[in-house]
Backbone as a printed PyTorch tensor [residue, N CA C, xyz], in Angstrom:
tensor([[[ 75.0220,  87.4530, 137.1840],
         [ 76.0140,  88.3710, 136.6740],
         [ 77.3490,  87.6300, 136.5610]],

        [[ 77.9930,  87.7570, 135.4400],
         [ 79.2690,  87.0880, 135.2000],
         [ 80.4050,  88.0940, 135.3560]],

        [[ 81.0880,  88.0410, 136.5060],
         [ 82.1850,  88.9670, 136.7680],
         [ 83.5150,  88.3060, 136.4220]],

        [[ 84.4510,  89.0820, 135.8790],
         [ 85.7500,  88.5140, 135.5130],
         [ 86.5850,  88.1590, 136.7430]],

        [[ 87.5150,  87.2250, 136.5670],
         [ 88.4370,  86.8540, 137.6350],
         [ 89.5480,  87.8860, 137.7630]],

        [[ 90.0210,  88.0610, 138.9870],
         [ 91.1710,  88.9240, 139.2360],
         [ 92.4300,  88.0690, 139.3040]],

        [[ 93.5390,  88.6320, 138.9000],
         [ 94.8390,  87.9540, 138.9600],
         [ 95.1490,  87.6450, 140.4220]],

        [[ 95.2210,  86.3610, 140.7640],
         [ 95.4110,  85.9450, 142.1650],
         [ 96.7810,  86.3440, 142.7110]],

        [[ 97.7570,  86.4450, 141.8380],
         [ 99.0840,  86.8580, 142.2920],
         [ 99.0390,  88.3070, 142.7450]],

        [[ 98.4050,  89.1600, 141.9770],
         [ 98.3410,  90.5840, 142.2960],
         [ 97.3400,  90.8740, 143.3990]],

        [[ 96.2840,  90.1020, 143.4740],
         [ 95.1770,  90.4220, 144.3700],
         [ 95.5400,  90.3810, 145.8540]],

        [[ 96.5890,  89.6830, 146.2200],
         [ 97.0230,  89.6790, 147.6220],
         [ 97.4560,  91.1000, 147.9860]],

        [[ 96.9960,  91.5920, 149.1240],
         [ 97.1500,  92.9980, 149.5060],
         [ 98.5850,  93.5200, 149.4150]],

        [[ 99.5280,  92.8010, 149.9770],
         [100.9220,  93.2670, 149.9860],
         [101.4790,  93.3470, 148.5670]],

        [[101.1840,  92.3380, 147.7420],
         [101.6950,  92.3390, 146.3650],
         [101.0450,  93.4370, 145.5400]],

        [[ 99.7740,  93.7050, 145.7680],
         [ 99.1000,  94.8080, 145.0910],
         [ 99.7720,  96.1260, 145.4440]],

        [[100.0900,  96.3260, 146.7140],
         [100.7540,  97.5540, 147.1500],
         [102.1560,  97.6710, 146.5510]],

        [[102.8700,  96.5630, 146.4590],
         [104.2130,  96.5710, 145.8740],
         [104.1390,  97.0000, 144.4130]],

        [[103.2480,  96.3740, 143.6490],
         [103.1380,  96.7120, 142.2300],
         [102.6470,  98.1370, 142.0220]],

        [[101.7380,  98.5940, 142.8570],
         [101.2670,  99.9790, 142.7560],
         [102.4200, 100.9490, 143.0230]],

        [[103.2200, 100.6420, 144.0170],
         [104.3590, 101.4980, 144.3410],
         [105.3670, 101.5210, 143.2000]],

        [[105.6990, 100.3520, 142.6640],
         [106.6560, 100.2900, 141.5580],
         [106.1280, 100.9980, 140.3120]],

        [[104.8470, 100.8260, 140.0160],
         [104.2940, 101.4310, 138.8000],
         [104.2150, 102.9480, 138.9130]],

        [[104.2420, 103.4730, 140.1280],
         [104.1780, 104.9220, 140.3130],
         [105.5550, 105.5880, 140.2170]],

        [[106.6170, 104.7890, 140.1760],
         [107.9730, 105.3240, 140.0710],
         [108.2810, 105.6310, 138.5990]],

        [[108.9690, 106.7470, 138.3330],
         [109.2720, 107.0930, 136.9340],
         [109.9940, 105.9770, 136.1650]],

        [[110.9530, 105.3240, 136.7820],
         [111.6930, 104.2530, 136.0990],
         [111.1380, 102.8710, 136.4400]],

        [[110.0130, 102.8420, 137.1630],
         [109.4030, 101.5830, 137.6240],
         [110.4080, 100.7240, 138.3990]],

        [[111.2970, 101.4130, 139.1090],
         [112.3480, 100.7550, 139.8800],
         [112.4160, 101.3850, 141.2630]],

        [[112.7050, 100.5550, 142.2470],
         [112.8100, 101.0180, 143.6280],
         [113.7800, 100.1020, 144.3540]],

        [[114.4280, 100.6150, 145.3790],
         [115.2920,  99.7450, 146.1700],
         [114.4410,  98.9880, 147.1870]],

        [[114.9980,  97.8910, 147.6620],
         [114.3250,  97.0940, 148.6790],
         [114.0060,  97.9640, 149.8960]],

        [[114.9820,  98.7500, 150.3260],
         [114.8170,  99.6010, 151.5160],
         [113.7190, 100.6370, 151.3030]],

        [[113.6780, 101.2460, 150.1140],
         [112.6310, 102.2320, 149.8260],
         [111.2510, 101.5830, 149.8780]],

        [[111.1210, 100.4140, 149.2490],
         [109.8310,  99.7130, 149.2880],
         [109.4410,  99.3630, 150.7180]],

        [[110.3850,  98.8000, 151.4540],
         [110.1160,  98.3960, 152.8400],
         [109.6220,  99.5930, 153.6510]],

        [[110.3080, 100.7170, 153.5310],
         [109.9490, 101.9000, 154.3050],
         [108.6500, 102.5440, 153.8100]],

        [[108.4980, 102.6790, 152.4970],
         [107.2970, 103.3120, 151.9380],
         [106.0260, 102.5190, 152.2230]],

        [[106.1610, 101.1970, 152.2440],
         [104.9870, 100.3440, 152.4510],
         [104.8270,  99.8930, 153.8940]],

        [[105.7830, 100.2830, 154.7410],
         [105.7620,  99.9280, 156.1600],
         [105.6030,  98.4160, 156.3390]],

        [[106.4800,  97.6740, 155.6470],
         [106.4680,  96.2060, 155.7200],
         [107.7360,  95.7310, 156.4140]],

        [[107.6670,  94.5650, 156.9900],
         [108.8850,  93.9760, 157.5450],
         [109.7290,  93.4690, 156.3820]],

        [[111.0260,  93.3730, 156.6050],
         [111.9230,  92.8860, 155.5620],
         [111.5540,  91.4570, 155.1600]],

        [[111.1950,  90.6310, 156.1350],
         [110.8390,  89.2450, 155.8520],
         [109.5890,  89.1300, 155.0060]],

        [[108.5610,  89.8920, 155.3340],
         [107.3160,  89.8480, 154.5720],
         [107.5400,  90.3880, 153.1650]],

        [[108.2670,  91.5030, 153.0600],
         [108.5400,  92.0630, 151.7450],
         [109.3130,  91.0680, 150.8880]],

        [[110.3200,  90.4620, 151.4620],
         [111.1360,  89.4870, 150.7380],
         [110.2850,  88.3200, 150.2460]],

        [[109.3930,  87.8360, 151.0850],
         [108.5140,  86.7290, 150.7220],
         [107.5950,  87.1100, 149.5600]],

        [[107.0060,  88.2870, 149.6330],
         [106.0890,  88.7440, 148.5770],
         [106.8380,  89.0170, 147.2750]],

        [[108.0500,  89.5540, 147.3840],
         [108.8550,  89.8030, 146.1880],
         [109.2160,  88.4970, 145.4910]],

        [[109.4540,  87.4460, 146.2620],
         [109.7710,  86.1380, 145.6710],
         [108.6260,  85.6320, 144.8100]],

        [[107.4030,  85.8130, 145.2840],
         [106.2300,  85.3870, 144.5090],
         [106.1320,  86.1940, 143.2170]],

        [[106.3250,  87.5090, 143.3290],
         [106.2420,  88.3680, 142.1490],
         [107.3660,  88.0710, 141.1590]],

        [[108.5510,  87.7720, 141.6780],
         [109.6760,  87.4540, 140.8050],
         [109.4420,  86.1260, 140.0760]],

        [[108.9410,  85.1280, 140.7850],
         [108.7130,  83.8220, 140.1460],
         [107.6080,  83.8970, 139.0950]],

        [[106.7230,  84.8860, 139.2120],
         [105.6710,  85.0660, 138.2080],
         [106.1650,  85.8660, 137.0090]],

        [[107.3570,  86.4440, 137.1210],
         [107.9000,  87.2570, 136.0380],
         [107.4470,  88.7000, 136.0770]],

        [[106.7630,  89.0990, 137.1560],
         [106.2400,  90.4620, 137.2590],
         [107.3030,  91.4770, 137.6760]],

        [[108.3450,  91.0250, 138.3380],
         [109.4270,  91.9150, 138.7520],
         [110.7750,  91.2250, 138.5060]],

        [[111.8080,  92.0440, 138.4530],
         [113.1890,  91.5640, 138.4410],
         [113.8610,  92.0830, 139.6980]],

        [[114.6530,  91.2430, 140.3240],
         [115.4070,  91.6460, 141.5120],
         [116.8800,  91.5840, 141.1580]],

        [[117.5520,  92.7160, 141.3290],
         [118.9710,  92.7900, 141.0150],
         [119.7380,  93.1790, 142.2730]],

        [[120.6780,  92.3350, 142.6470],
         [121.5160,  92.6060, 143.8150],
         [122.8800,  93.0520, 143.3250]],

        [[123.3170,  94.2080, 143.8280],
         [124.6120,  94.7430, 143.4330],
         [125.1980,  95.5310, 144.5930]],

        [[126.2760,  96.1980, 144.3330],
         [126.9040,  97.0200, 145.3570],
         [126.9490,  98.4610, 144.9000]],

        [[126.7100,  99.3660, 145.8400],
         [126.8900, 100.8050, 145.6090],
         [128.0370, 101.1950, 146.5270]],

        [[129.2140, 101.3490, 145.9290],
         [130.4050, 101.4740, 146.7540],
         [130.6580, 100.1200, 147.3850]],

        [[130.7260, 100.0960, 148.6830],
         [130.9300,  98.8200, 149.3870],
         [129.6580,  98.3130, 150.0550]],

        [[128.5500,  99.0310, 149.8320],
         [127.2880,  98.6450, 150.4670],
         [126.4250,  97.8440, 149.4950]],

        [[125.8110,  96.7580, 149.9890],
         [124.9020,  95.9970, 149.1230],
         [123.6440,  96.8110, 148.8080]],

        [[123.1570,  96.6460, 147.6000],
         [121.9680,  97.3610, 147.1490],
         [121.0990,  96.3860, 146.3620]],

        [[119.8410,  96.2850, 146.7530],
         [118.8940,  95.4330, 146.0430],
         [117.8750,  96.3210, 145.3540]],

        [[117.8200,  96.2120, 144.0250],
         [116.8590,  96.9790, 143.2550],
         [115.7630,  96.0610, 142.7300]],

        [[114.5440,  96.5670, 142.7750],
         [113.3920,  95.8300, 142.2910],
         [112.8180,  96.6160, 141.1200]],

        [[112.6250,  95.9420, 139.9940],
         [112.1170,  96.6000, 138.7890],
         [110.8710,  95.8840, 138.2980]],

        [[109.8590,  96.6580, 137.9860],
         [108.6370,  96.1360, 137.3890],
         [108.9260,  95.7680, 135.9390]],

        [[108.6530,  94.5370, 135.5460],
         [108.8850,  94.0970, 134.1670],
         [107.7220,  94.5420, 133.2780]],

        [[107.9170,  94.4230, 131.9740],
         [106.8250,  94.7270, 131.0460],
         [105.6400,  93.8050, 131.3080]],

        [[105.9240,  92.5270, 131.5670],
         [104.8630,  91.5710, 131.8960],
         [104.1230,  92.0160, 133.1550]],

        [[104.8800,  92.4330, 134.1730],
         [104.2810,  92.9040, 135.4170],
         [103.4660,  94.1610, 135.2240]],

        [[103.9680,  95.0770, 134.4080],
         [103.2510,  96.3180, 134.1320],
         [101.9410,  96.0280, 133.4020]],

        [[102.0120,  95.1280, 132.4240],
         [100.8120,  94.7470, 131.6830],
         [ 99.8080,  94.0430, 132.5950]],

        [[100.2950,  93.1370, 133.4460],
         [ 99.4110,  92.4260, 134.3770],
         [ 98.7460,  93.4000, 135.3490]],

        [[ 99.5120,  94.3810, 135.8160],
         [ 98.9620,  95.3650, 136.7490],
         [ 97.8990,  96.2250, 136.0590]],

        [[ 98.1770,  96.6510, 134.8290],
         [ 97.1810,  97.4360, 134.0670],
         [ 95.9120,  96.6120, 133.8430]],

        [[ 96.0820,  95.3330, 133.4750],
         [ 94.9180,  94.4570, 133.2640],
         [ 94.1240,  94.2750, 134.5490]],

        [[ 94.8410,  94.1520, 135.6720],
         [ 94.1950,  94.0060, 136.9690],
         [ 93.3130,  95.2290, 137.2510]],

        [[ 93.8800,  96.4130, 137.0370],
         [ 93.1240,  97.6500, 137.2780],
         [ 91.9260,  97.7620, 136.3430]],

        [[ 92.1070,  97.3820, 135.0830],
         [ 90.9950,  97.4110, 134.1330],
         [ 89.9000,  96.4300, 134.5390]],

        [[ 90.2900,  95.2710, 135.0260],
         [ 89.3170,  94.2800, 135.4900],
         [ 88.5400,  94.8120, 136.6800]],

        [[ 89.2530,  95.4500, 137.6220],
         [ 88.5670,  96.0560, 138.7660],
         [ 87.5680,  97.1140, 138.3060]],

        [[ 88.0030,  97.9640, 137.3720],
         [ 87.1060,  98.9980, 136.8430],
         [ 85.8560,  98.3840, 136.2330]],

        [[ 86.0240,  97.3140, 135.4580],
         [ 84.8540,  96.6930, 134.8170],
         [ 83.9420,  96.0330, 135.8500]],

        [[ 84.5400,  95.4790, 136.9060],
         [ 83.7190,  94.8920, 137.9780],
         [ 82.9020,  95.9680, 138.6860]],

        [[ 83.5480,  97.0760, 138.9800],
         [ 82.8600,  98.1810, 139.6580],
         [ 81.7360,  98.7130, 138.7740]],

        [[ 82.0150,  98.8830, 137.4950],
         [ 80.9880,  99.3760, 136.5730],
         [ 79.8160,  98.4110, 136.4830]],

        [[ 80.0900,  97.1100, 136.4920],
         [ 79.0210,  96.1050, 136.4030],
         [ 78.1720,  96.0810, 137.6580]],

        [[ 78.7440,  96.4490, 138.7810],
         [ 78.0200,  96.4070, 140.0410],
         [ 77.2290,  97.6680, 140.3480]],

        [[ 77.5310,  98.7550, 139.6390],
         [ 76.8140, 100.0130, 139.8560],
         [ 75.4170,  99.9060, 139.2550]],

        [[ 74.4450, 100.4400, 139.9660],
         [ 73.0880, 100.4180, 139.3890],
         [ 73.0200, 101.3140, 138.1520]],

        [[ 72.3720, 100.8040, 137.1280],
         [ 72.2270, 101.5770, 135.9020],
         [ 71.0330, 102.4900, 136.0270]],

        [[ 71.2520, 103.7650, 135.7610],
         [ 70.1440, 104.7240, 135.8900],
         [ 69.7130, 105.2370, 134.5480]]])
């Protein structure tokens, strides 16, 4: 059986959860703090995983201020959204190929 490859960047558990969380947001945008809290990740681990996603072009990280407080926003890019959709489609096709045909 010839099964398709999964995107190795997305396939890591934490990065998959990050992209799933971002894609579920209406504007595909979330703050660092919201992601950290929603995914129950440490700031260091989240930051590390976001760096990988940013270097792949899947997300944009924008640092700004809201009033006098720093605010980091993470946005899913079109490339990231397309990669995530392709990842899900690949998983679906793998699952379908593995199901017994009746």
